[in-house]
C-alpha positions in Angstrom: -53.6 7.8 -19.8 -51.7 6.1 -16.9 -48.2 4.9 -17.5 -47.2 1.3 -17.6 -45.8 1.3 -14.1 -49.3 1.9 -12.7 -50.6 -1.2 -14.4 -50.5 -3.5 -11.2 -52.2 -0.7 -9.1 -54.9 -0.4 -11.8 -55.2 -4.1 -12.0 -55.9 -4.3 -8.2 -58.6 -1.5 -8.4 -60.3 -3.3 -11.2 -60.2 -6.7 -9.3 -61.4 -5.0 -6.3 -64.5 -3.9 -8.3 -65.1 -7.2 -10.0 -64.9 -9.1 -6.8 -67.2 -6.8 -5.1 -69.9 -7.3 -7.8 -69.3 -11.1 -7.8 -70.0 -11.2 -4.1 -73.7 -10.2 -4.6 -73.9 -11.7 -8.3 -72.5 -15.1 -7.7 -71.0 -16.2 -4.4 -70.3 -14.7 -0.9 -66.9 -16.5 -1.0 -65.7 -13.8 -3.4 -65.4 -11.8 -0.1 -61.9 -13.1 0.5 -60.5 -11.8 -2.8 -62.4 -8.6 -2.3 -60.5 -8.0 1.0 -57.2 -9.0 -0.5 -57.6 -6.6 -3.5 -58.9 -3.9 -1.5 -56.0 -4.0 0.9 -53.7 -3.8 -2.2 -55.7 -1.0 -3.6 -55.4 1.1 -0.3 -51.8 0.2 -0.4 -51.4 1.7 -3.8 -53.4 4.8 -2.9 -51.0 5.3 0.2 -48.0 4.7 -2.0 -49.0 7.4 -4.4 -49.7 10.0 -1.4 -46.6 9.3 0.7 -43.4 11.1 0.0 -40.6 9.1 1.7 -40.0 6.6 -0.9 -39.9 7.6 -4.6 -39.9 4.1 -5.9 -43.4 3.5 -4.3 -44.7 6.6 -5.7 -43.6 5.6 -9.2 -44.6 2.1 -8.8 -47.3 1.8 -6.4 -48.1 -1.7 -5.0 -45.4 -3.5 -7.2 -42.7 -1.2 -5.8 -43.0 -3.1 -2.4 -41.4 -6.2 -4.2 -38.1 -4.2 -4.3 -38.0 -4.0 -0.5 -39.0 -7.7 -0.1 -36.3 -8.9 -2.6 -33.8 -6.5 -0.9 -34.7 -7.8 2.6 -34.1 -11.6 1.5 -31.2 -11.0 -0.8 -28.5 -12.4 1.5 -30.6 -15.5 1.9 -31.2 -15.8 -1.8 -27.6 -15.6 -2.5 -26.5 -17.9 0.1 -28.9 -20.6 -0.5 -29.3 -20.5 -4.3 -26.6 -18.6 -6.0 -23.4 -19.0 -3.9 -20.7 -21.2 -5.0 -18.3 -23.1 -2.8 -15.7 -20.2 -3.0 -18.3 -17.4 -2.9 -19.5 -15.9 0.4 -18.0 -13.2 2.5 -16.3 -12.9 4.9 -15.9 -16.6 5.0 -16.8 -18.9 1.8 -19.1 -21.7 1.9 -16.2 -24.2 1.7 -14.5 -22.7 4.7 -17.9 -22.6 6.8 -18.6 -26.2 5.7 -15.1 -27.3 7.0 -15.7 -25.9 10.5 -19.3 -27.5 10.6 -18.1 -30.8 9.5 -15.2 -30.8 12.1 -17.7 -29.6 14.8 -19.9 -32.5 13.9 -17.2 -35.0 13.7 -17.8 -35.6 9.9 -15.0 -36.4 7.6 -13.9 -33.1 6.1 -12.4 -34.2 2.9 -12.5 -32.4 -0.6 -13.4 -34.5 -3.6 -12.0 -34.1 -7.1 -9.3 -31.4 -6.3 -9.2 -27.8 -5.2 -11.8 -25.2 -6.5 -9.2 -22.4 -5.6 -7.4 -20.6 -8.2 -3.8 -21.6 -7.4 -2.5 -18.9 -10.0 -4.5 -16.1 -8.3 -2.3 -13.4 -7.1 -3.8 -13.8 -3.5 -3.0 -17.5 -3.3 -0.4 -18.6 -0.9 0.8 -22.1 0.4 3.2 -24.2 2.4 5.5 -26.6 0.7 5.5 -30.2 1.8 8.6 -32.4 2.4 9.7 -35.3 0.3 10.5 -37.0 3.6 7.6 -36.4 6.0 7.7 -36.8 9.7 5.3 -39.1 11.9 2.4 -37.2 13.4 3.3 -35.9 16.9 1.2 -37.1 19.9 2.0 -33.6 21.5 -1.2 -31.7 22.7 0.4 -28.5 21.0 0.8 -25.9 23.7 2.9 -22.9 24.4 3.9 -21.6 27.9 3.2 -17.9 28.4 4.9 -15.8 31.1 8.1 -13.5 30.9 10.7 -13.2 33.6 8.4 -11.4 36.0 5.6 -13.7 35.7 5.0 -16.0 38.8 1.9 -18.0 37.4 2.8 -18.8 33.8 0.2 -20.6 31.7 0.3 -23.3 29.3 -2.0 -22.4 26.4 -3.3 -24.4 23.5 -2.1 -23.2 20.1 -5.7 -22.6 19.1 -8.2 -20.8 21.4 -11.4 -18.8 21.4 -10.9 -15.1 20.7 -12.5 -12.2 22.5 -16.3 -12.1 22.2 -18.2 -10.5 25.0 -21.4 -11.6 26.8 -24.0 -9.0 25.6 -22.7 -9.5 22.0 -23.2 -13.2 22.3 -26.1 -14.8 24.0 -25.7 -16.4 27.5 -26.3 -19.8 26.0 -23.5 -19.3 23.4 -21.1 -18.1 26.0 -21.9 -21.2 28.2 -21.4 -23.5 25.2 -18.2 -21.9 24.3 -16.8 -22.2 27.7 -18.0 -25.7 28.4 -16.3 -26.7 25.1 -13.1 -25.0 26.1 -13.2 -26.9 29.4 -13.7 -30.1 27.7 -10.8 -29.5 25.2 -8.4 -27.8 27.5 -8.2 -24.5 25.7 -9.0 -21.0 26.8 -11.9 -18.7 26.3 -11.2 -14.9 26.0 -14.1 -13.0 27.7 -14.1 -10.0 25.5 -14.3 -6.6 27.0 -17.6 -7.3 28.7 -16.0 -9.1 31.6 -16.5 -12.3 33.3 -20.3 -13.2 33.2 -22.2 -16.0 35.2 -22.1 -18.0 32.1 -18.4 -18.0 32.1 -18.2 -19.0 35.6 -20.7 -21.8 35.1 -18.7 -23.2 32.3 -15.6 -23.5 34.3 -13.2 -23.4 31.4 -10.0 -21.4 31.5 -10.4 -17.7 31.0 -8.5 -14.8 29.5 -10.0 -11.6 31.0 -10.1 -8.9 28.5 -9.7 -5.4 30.0 -11.1 -2.6 27.6 -11.4 1.0 28.1 -14.6 0.6 30.1 -12.8 -1.4 32.8 -15.7 -3.7 32.9 -15.4 -6.1 36.0 -13.1 -3.5 37.8 -14.9 -0.2 37.1 -15.3 2.7 39.5 -18.4 4.7 39.5 -16.8 7.3 37.4 -15.7 4.7 34.8 -12.1 4.6 35.8 -10.1 1.5 36.8 -10.7 0.3 40.3 -7.5 -1.5 41.7 -9.4 -3.3 44.6 -12.2 -4.6 42.3 -9.6 -5.8 39.7 -7.6 -7.6 42.4 -10.7 -9.4 43.8 -11.8 -10.7 40.4 -8.1 -11.5 39.2 -7.7 -13.9 42.1 -10.4 -16.2 40.5 -8.5 -19.3 39.5 -10.4 -19.7 36.4 -8.8 -16.4 35.1 -5.3 -17.5 33.8 -4.4 -14.3 31.8 -5.3 -10.6 31.6 -5.4 -8.9 28.2 -5.4 -5.2 28.0 -7.4 -4.2 24.9 -5.8 -1.4 23.1 -7.7 -1.7 19.8 -9.5 -4.5 17.9 -9.3 -5.2 14.0 -12.9 -4.7 13.2 -13.0 -1.0 14.5 -9.7 0.2 15.8 -9.7 3.5 17.6 -13.4 3.2 18.2 -15.4 3.3 21.5 -18.8 2.3 22.0 -22.0 3.1 23.8 -24.3 0.5 25.4 -27.8 2.2 25.5 -29.6 1.8 28.9 -32.4 -0.5 27.7 -29.8 -3.1 26.7 -28.1 -2.9 30.3 -30.1 -5.9 31.6 -29.4 -7.4 35.1 -27.1 -10.1 33.9 -24.9 -7.6 31.8 -24.9 -5.2 34.6 -23.9 -8.0 36.9 -20.9 -9.0 34.5 -19.7 -5.5 33.8 -20.2 -3.9 37.2 -22.5 -1.2 36.0 -26.0 0.1 36.9 -28.9 -1.8 35.5 -30.8 0.3 32.5 -28.2 3.1 32.6 -26.3 4.1 29.5 -22.8 2.9 29.6 -19.9 4.5 27.6 -16.6 2.8 26.4 -14.2 5.5 25.6 -12.0 5.2 22.5 -9.0 5.4 24.7 -8.0 4.2 28.2 -8.1 6.6 31.2 -5.6 4.5 33.2 -2.6 5.6 30.8 -1.9 8.0 28.0 1.7 7.4 27.2 3.8 4.1 26.6 5.6 4.5 29.8 2.2 4.7 31.6 0.9 1.6 29.8 4.0 -0.4 31.0 3.4 1.1 34.7 -0.1 -0.2 34.3 1.0 -3.6 33.2 3.5 -3.9 36.2 0.6 -2.8 38.4 -1.7 -5.4 36.9 0.8 -8.1 37.4 1.3 -7.3 40.9 -2.4 -7.0 41.7 -3.1 -10.3 40.1 -0.4 -12.2 41.9 2.0 -12.6 39.0 -0.4 -13.8 36.3 0.6 -13.1 32.7 -0.3 -9.6 31.5 -0.4 -8.6 27.9 -2.3 -6.4 25.5 -4.1 -6.7 22.2 -3.9 -4.2 19.4 -4.5 -3.7 15.6 -1.4 -2.1 14.4 -1.9 1.4 13.3 1.0 4.2 13.2 3.9 2.3 13.3 5.7 4.9 15.6 3.3 4.2 18.3 4.0 0.6 18.6 7.7 1.3 18.4 7.2 4.0 21.2 6.0 1.1 23.4 9.0 -0.9 22.5 11.3 2.0 23.5 9.5 2.3 26.6 10.1 -1.4 27.3 13.8 -0.8 26.6 13.9 2.2 29.0 12.1 0.6 31.9 12.8 -3.0 31.8 8.9 -3.8 32.1 7.7 -6.0 29.4 4.2 -7.6 28.8 4.2 -11.3 29.0 2.3 -11.6 25.5 1.0 -9.4 22.8 -2.1 -10.4 20.6 -2.0 -8.8 17.1 -5.4 -8.4 15.7 -5.8 -8.1 12.0 -8.0 -5.4 10.3 -9.9 -8.4 8.8 -11.2 -9.1 12.4 -14.9 -9.1 12.8 -17.4 -7.7 15.3 -21.2 -7.5 15.7 -21.4 -4.0 14.4 -18.9 -1.5 13.0 -19.0 1.6 10.8 -18.3 0.5 7.3 -15.2 2.8 7.0 -13.8 1.4 10.0 -14.4 -2.2 9.0 -13.2 -1.9 5.6 -10.5 0.8 5.6 -9.0 1.4 9.0 -6.0 -0.7 10.6 -3.4 -3.1 9.3 -4.2 -6.5 7.9 -2.8 -9.4 10.0 -0.1 -10.5 7.8 1.7 -7.0 7.9 0.9 -6.2 11.4 2.0 -9.4 12.8 5.4 -9.5 10.9 5.9 -5.8 11.9 5.4 -6.5 15.7 7.5 -9.6 15.4 10.2 -7.6 13.8 10.3 -4.7 16.2 10.7 -7.2 19.2 13.4 -9.2 17.3 15.2 -6.1 16.2 15.4 -5.0 19.9 16.4 -8.4 21.4 13.0 -8.4 23.4 11.3 -11.4 21.3 12.6 -14.2 23.7 10.5 -12.6 26.6 7.3 -11.8 24.9 5.0 -14.4 23.3 2.9 -13.4 20.3 -0.6 -14.4 19.4 -2.5 -13.6 16.3 -6.2 -13.3 15.4 -8.2 -12.4 12.2 -10.2 -14.9 10.0 -8.0 -17.8 11.2 -10.1 -21.2 11.2 -8.1 -23.8 9.6 -4.7 -25.8 10.1 -3.2 -23.8 7.2 -4.3 -20.5 8.7 -2.5 -21.6 12.0 0.6 -22.7 10.3 0.9 -19.8 7.9 0.5 -17.5 10.9 3.1 -19.1 13.0 5.5 -19.0 10.0 5.1 -15.2 10.3 6.0 -15.1 14.0 2.9 -16.0 15.9 3.3 -18.4 19.0 -0.4 -19.3 19.0 -3.5 -18.3 17.3 -7.0 -17.2 18.4 -10.4 -17.5 16.6 -13.7 -15.9 17.1 -15.8 -16.6 14.0 -14.5 -20.1 13.7 -15.8 -20.9 17.2 -19.0 -19.0 16.4 -19.6 -21.4 13.3 -18.9 -24.3 15.6 -21.6 -23.2 18.1 -24.1 -22.7 15.4 -23.6 -19.4 13.7 -24.7 -19.5 9.9 -23.2 -16.2 8.7 -26.7 -14.5 8.5 -24.8 -11.2 9.2 -27.8 -10.1 11.6 -25.6 -9.8 14.8 -26.5 -6.1 15.2 -30.3 -6.7 14.9 -30.8 -8.9 18.0 -32.6 -11.4 15.6 -30.0 -13.9 15.2 -31.7 -17.0 13.7 -29.5 -19.4 15.6 -29.5 -17.8 19.0 -25.8 -17.0 19.0 -25.6 -13.3 18.8 -28.7 -12.2 20.5 -30.2 -11.2 23.9 -33.6 -12.6 22.9 -34.6 -15.1 25.5 -36.9 -17.1 23.0 -34.0 -17.1 20.2 -31.5 -18.2 22.8 -33.4 -21.4 23.7 -32.8 -22.6 20.2 -29.1 -23.1 21.0 -28.8 -26.4 22.9 -25.6 -26.0 25.2 -24.6 -29.8 25.7 -24.8 -30.3 21.9 -22.9 -27.2 20.9 -20.4 -27.2 23.7 -19.4 -30.8 22.3 -19.1 -29.2 19.0 -16.9 -26.6 20.0 -14.6 -29.3 21.6 -14.8 -31.3 18.4 -13.7 -28.3 16.1 -10.8 -27.6 18.3 -9.6 -31.2 18.5 -10.0 -32.0 14.7 -8.4 -28.7 13.8 -5.4 -29.4 15.9 -5.4 -33.0 14.5 -5.3 -31.5 11.0 -2.6 -29.2 12.1 -0.5 -32.1 13.3 -0.8 -33.8 10.0 -0.2 -30.7 8.0 3.0 -30.0 10.1 4.1 -33.7 9.5 3.6 -33.6 5.8 5.8 -30.5 5.7 8.6 -32.3 7.4 8.5 -30.8 11.0 7.9 -32.3 14.4 6.1 -29.3 15.7 4.1 -26.2 14.1 6.7 -23.9 16.0 9.2 -24.9 13.4 7.4 -23.1 10.5 9.5 -20.2 9.4 8.9 -17.3 6.8 10.8 -19.5 4.1 8.3 -22.1 4.3 5.2 -19.8 3.5 5.0 -19.0 -0.2 3.2 -16.0 -1.5 2.6 -14.9 -5.2 4.1 -11.5 -6.0 2.6 -10.0 -9.2 1.7 -12.3 -12.1 4.9 -14.2 -12.3 7.2 -14.1 -9.3 6.7 -16.7 -6.5 8.5 -15.7 -3.2 8.7 -17.3 0.3 7.7 -14.9 2.9 11.2 -14.7 4.0 11.9 -12.8 0.7 8.5 -11.1 0.1 8.6 -9.4 3.5 11.3 -7.6 5.4 12.7 -9.5 8.3 14.9 -8.1 11.0 18.0 -9.7 12.6 18.3 -9.8 16.4 19.1 -6.5 17.9 19.3 -4.8 14.5 17.1 -1.7 15.5 19.6 -1.1 18.4 22.6 -0.4 16.0 23.4 3.3 16.0 22.7 3.6 12.2 20.4 1.4 10.3 18.6 1.8 6.9 15.7 -0.6 6.9 12.7 0.4 4.8 9.5 0.9 6.7 11.3 0.7 10.0 14.2 2.9 10.5 12.4 6.3 9.8 9.5 5.2 12.1 12.0 4.2 14.7 13.7 7.7 14.6 10.1 9.1 15.1 9.1 7.1 18.2 9.7 8.1 21.8 9.1 6.3 24.9 7.1 9.0 26.9 4.5 9.7 24.1 2.5 8.0 21.4 2.9 11.2 19.4 5.8 11.3 16.9 8.9 13.2 18.2 9.7 14.4 14.7 7.9 14.8 11.4 8.4 12.0 8.8 10.6 14.2 6.6 12.8 15.3 9.5 13.2 11.6 10.9 14.0 10.5 7.2 16.7 13.2 6.8 18.2 12.4 10.3 18.2 8.9 9.7 19.9 9.2 6.2 22.5 11.4 7.9 23.3 8.7 10.4 23.8 6.2 7.8 26.0 8.5 5.8 28.3 9.0 8.8 
């Protein structure tokens, strides 16, 4: 006897036989069910004979439903079962907020919050009993240190790094046109400046990754002359060296030859159809001192434009080594962008996306503290990126030390992304993250560019209202004591108490005992990213200094 799991297969065989008989005994139209059941029966025979899928061998025919339901599982969850607070990495409520602001629809919340305000992860900013009038300032920050000859006035909210190649040409064009209309900047991502960036005409931050796209020599190293030529483009306002990104810190990449189209090759300065490798680390520098030499060189080659770098914080002594190199040489970047480990990308290994790198809140406060503790903070501006899409996100991040905020996925939503999470498949349903020409056509550039500008304008308008309600004239007035966190099940602390904050010049004292700082400072040296001492040796030496 056949087990019950074969029932559907046996039923298909039986119905195939019945429909075959009925073709001759009753009506020729039974040819159609005969064809269907024959196909299912053949499928069942193939399922039993194959060895790749054990589910299909044990459940011929019906086992295919398992793969069907698995394929549409994300859509089923999103459209039928997901609540307003469900959904990862962005909840439906947060996505809807972006969509409404992008469409100029009133983004109000009826009947109170659905968030659990007693959850351990809940944070908030306190309001003032004496709120201020909303400012008419357009909320900008000037970026450029003492050695910068062409400082740039940036919006407090900008488009974070997303390359042409990861995003479609139409998506890049819509983002850049929106940035031009709203007077904010668009980070190119490490794929360099494409024809779509240039056509949009918006302000650009040129991101320089380890592949040196746009200024790449034939052997993959940095080409100074190519850099100088491209950096002279007045559309490029700043240059950002990508040290690492939150979604996959410490990871390089390979662009297979078939994906190197003529347009991508043109933007990146690489041969059409040839595999292109982006190493995990830079070839232009290998020590903190060399990094600062590179920054000074780029500043000179660019005619004095602001030069900075982006990183997701990893080993603490490595960033402290860069700080020590700044103190030793006097060379400083004009800005640093801190990317949180919660940042996104089209594709990253699961372990990298989930378990590598420092989250934004801890990474940003650490970088801010290192600069304050060495007296360098006044000359270096700080930006932050990583799941930041709302006025609260901007205010809370500025309270922890940021001067401005960048957002990638927020502007992806504005341009039409529905979080289908199919970025790596080239089958993006909205034409945002694909190079398929037909799928790209679905993205209407004039409409989406206006939505990008709307989202930016309405988010800053909300930030102005949020700031005024907190009793401040400008978001730069938010401090750690205004940002509240829940510590454990009972304690409620402002960030000024929940996190460590250094005083100006504190790391320069001969002896200091600051948890999570002093020992790593002892390990860091200006001429290497490697620690000069082991953790145990540095801790013992630091305690000896404090004792004396």
